[in-house]
N, C-alpha and C positions, 0 to 999 in steps of 0.2 A: 093460918095453920101453925103447928107447933115448931116448924123448921127442923125437921129431922135430917141428920147427915146421911147421904146416900151410901149404901153398902157397896164396896168394891167387889167386882167379880174376880174369880181366880185368874183369868187371863191378864186383867189389868194389874193385879198384884205381881205377876211374874215380870211384866214389863217394867214395873217400878223397881223391882229388885235388881234386874239387869242394868238399868240405867245407873243405879247406885254403885254397882261394881265396876263400871268403866273407868272412873277416875283413879281408884286405887290401883287398878291393873296398869294403866299408863305410867303412873309413877313408879311402880315396881319394875317395869320394863326399861325405863330410862336409867334407873339406878344400876340395874344388872348389865345393861349394855355399855355403860361408861368405861369400865376397865378393858373390855374387849376392844373398843374403838381406840383407846390409848395405846394398846399393844399394836394395833394395825398402823398407827401413825409412826411408830418407831421402826417398824419392819419394812421390807421391800414392798413397793406398790404393785406387786404382781397380781394378787387376788385378795379380796377382803376375806377375813376369817369368818366362818359361819357362826352365827349367833346361837347360843344355847336355847333350847326350847324351854320356855317357862310354863310352869303349871298355871293354868288359867281356867276359869269357868267355861261354860259352854260357849261363851262369846269369843271365838278365835279370830274373827275378822278384824275387830278393833286392834288385836295384838299385831298383826301384820302391817296394817296401816300405820300403827304408831311407831314401828321399828324402822320403816322406810325413811322418814325425815332425818334421823341422826346419821344414817349411812350416806345420804346425799350431802349433808353438812360436813362430813369428814373428808370428802374428796378435795375441796380447795386447800385443806391443811396439808395434803400430801404433795400438791403441785409445786410449791416453792422448792421442796427438797429435790424433786426431779429436775427442775430448771437449774438449781445450784450445781447438781452433779454434772449436768450437760455442759455448763459453762466451765467448770473446772477441768473437764476432759478436754475441751477445746483449747484452753490455755496450756495444758500440759502437752498436748500434741503439736502446738505451734501452728494451728490452722491459719490459712491466709486470711480468713475472715476475722481474725483477732484484731481489735482496735489498734490503730497506730500508736506506737509508743508503749504498748502493754509489754512487748517483748523486745529485748535489746538486739540491735542489728549484728553485733559481733564484729564491726568494722572500726578500725582506728581512722578517724577522719582528720587527723592532723596531717600537716604537709609531709612529714617524714613517713607516716603510716600509709598515706595514699601513694607515695613514691614506691615504697616497698611492695605494695599490693598491685601495682600497675603491671601491664603486659610488658614483655621484654622490649618491644619496639617502642612503646611509649616511654619506658624507662631509659632507653638509649637516647631518645629525643630530649628528655629532661636533662640528662647528664651532659649532653653536648651543649645545650643552651646554658646550663650552669657554668660550663667551662668557658663559653664565649663571654658570659658576663664577667668572669674573673679576668680574662684577657682584656676586656674593655677597661676595667679599672686599673689594670697594670700599665696599659698604654697611657692612660690619663696621668698617672703618677709620674711615669718616666718622661713624658713629653712636657709636663708642667715644669719639672726641674730643668730639663734641657732648654726649653724655650725661655725661661726666666734668666738663666745664665747667659744664653747667647744674646738676647736682647739687651741685657745690661752691658755686655762687652761691646756690642755694636754702638750703643749710645755713647759710651765713654770714648770710643774711637772717633765718633763724629764730633764730639766736643773738643777733642784734642786737635783734630784737623781744623776746626774753626779758630782755635787759638794760635795755630802755628803760622809762620810767615811763608813757609814753603816746604817742599819735600826734603827730608834729610838726605845726606850723602849715604853711599852704600855702607861705609864703616860706622855710621852713626845710628843705624836702625835699632840695634840692641839697646844702645844708651838712651834712645828716645822712647823706649817702651813698646815698640812695635814687634811684639813677639808672637802672639797667638790670636786666632780669630779671623773672620773674613775680611774685616777692615785692615788689619795688619797685613794680610796677604795681598790686598789691593795696593797698599802703599809699597810693599816689597816689589810687586810686579812692575809698578810704574817706575820705580827707581832703577830697577834692572834694565828695563827697556830703554830708558833715557841714557844709561851708560853705554848700552850696546849700540844705540843709534847715534852716537856722538858724531857730529859733522854732517848728518843727513838732514833733509828738510823737516821742519817741525810739523808740518801737516801730516806726513806719513807716520811720524812718531805718535801723534795724538790719535790717529786712527787705529794703529795697532794696540795702543794701551786701552782704548775704549772697548775694543773687541775682547781683550783679555779680562777687563773688569766685568763685562757682561757675563762671561763664562764663570767667573768666580761667584758673582751674585746668583746665577742660576743654580750652581752647584750647592751653594749654601741653602738656597730655598728648597731644593730637592732633599737635602739631608734633614732639614727641619720637618718636612712633610712626610718623612718615612714613618710608616705605621698608621697614618690616618686613613689610608685606603682600606685597611682592615676594619676600622671603625665603620666606614661607610658600608662595607659588605655585611657586617653584623647587623647594622641598623636596618638595612633593606631586606635581609632574608630571614632574620630571627622570627618575626611574626608569622611568616608562612611555614617555617619549620615547626613552630608550636601549633599552628592550625593543622598541619599534617598529623601530629601526635594526637590532637583532639579528635580529628575524624577517625583515626584508627581506634582510639579508645571507645568512642561511641559506637562504632561498628561492632566491637567485641561485646559492648554492653547489650546491644540488641540481640546478638547471637545468644548471650546468656539468658536473656529474657525468653527467647523462643525455646531454649532447652529446659528452663524451669517452668514453662507454661503458667506463668503468673506475671502480673503487672504490679505487684506489691511494691510500694515505694522503698521498702527496706532492701529490696533486690536491685532496683533500678538505680537508686541514688548513688551508691558508692562508685560504681563504674563511671557514671557521668562525671562525678566530681573529680575522679582521677584523670579523666580526659581533659577536662577544663583546666586542670592544674598545668598541663603542658602549654596551653595558650598563655596562661598567666606568667609562667617562666620566660616564655618567648618575648612577652611585652617588657618584663623586667630586664631582659638583656638588650632589647632593641631601643627602648626610649632613652636610657643614658647614652648608648652609643651614638645616637643621632645628635643629641644635645652636645656631647663632648666633641663630636666631629665639627659641628657648626662653630663652637667656641674656638677650636684650634684653627679652623680655616680663617677666622677673622684675625686671630693672634698671629698667624704665619703671614697673613697679608700685611699687618703692621710691621713685622720683622723685615719683610722684603722692602717696605718703604724706607726703613732705617738704612738698609743696605744701599738702596738707590741714592739716598742722601750722601752716604759715604763715598760712593762711586763718583757722584758729581763733585764732591769736595776734592777728591784726588785729581780729577781731570782739571779742575780749576787751578790747583797748585802746580800741576805739570805744565799747563799752558802758560802760567805766570813765569815759571822758571825758564821755559824755553824762550820766552820773549825777553827776559832779562839777559839770558846768554846771547841772544841775537843782538840786542842793543849794545851789550858790552863789546861784542866783536865789531860792530860798526864803529863804536867810539874808539877802539884800539887801532883801527885801520888808519885814520888821518894822523894820529900821534905817531904811529910807526913810520909813516911816510915822511913826517916832519923830522923825525930823528935821523933818518937816512940822509 
């Protein structure tokens, strides 16, 4: 055949015209809806602004279906703004759910700041322990100076006794250098007792001098140990006093937690740190006190040993002098008889 082109019916022609109008209509809808969507994104997300009705041909269904996708695509663009406003509000109100470190605690966590912020009971405990620490170091300084001076004088007295041939006479004590100190007191006591017991048996003289020397030695030891008992008291009780302050402070912290109805670390940590500071100060006071007490105990023991050496030297010189006097009296007896 000749291949004639089929003639379109009127219905088919209308369908073709409508299909050709769909694409321009969609493009026009998107162009007109863009500014409205931009205004919605900058405004509050309460309700989307209604779209203006656009003139269109008889094909209204494609317009509604084409406007729906842009409205759905605009919703995610508004969501970050809402989340940012919520987060900023939470930070501004200081909510307990705020991440740690985002807000400052407002507490001075230095030693002085924790002391000033502590409860009155905990503050009293800290002040008492600090005073005990000052007393400890004061005793240490005073006893070191006293012990060094006394031990030096005692050792010089022992060396002088070792070099001497006997006890000096009563009027020679000052010239011999026996002025002060426990060793000089021992020598003075022995010389005085020897003069008072002249003509009496030597055994009784030795016994009385030994008793007097023991009392001098004990008195010097007590004088040197004065103050060390306070060191022992501080060393044994300071940790428990600090523990009492810690328990009291932690108890107050738990009371504060129950009143605040929160377990946020920013609320709990300052009170516990203040309580633990009391234990730390107690240990600072106790540890040096115990160490200093032990050092002084050994040093005082050495000082007493030096005094014991001096006492033994005095007794040796006294016994030697009494034996010389007795021998001289025995020797003078025959010569006196011969002279008569």
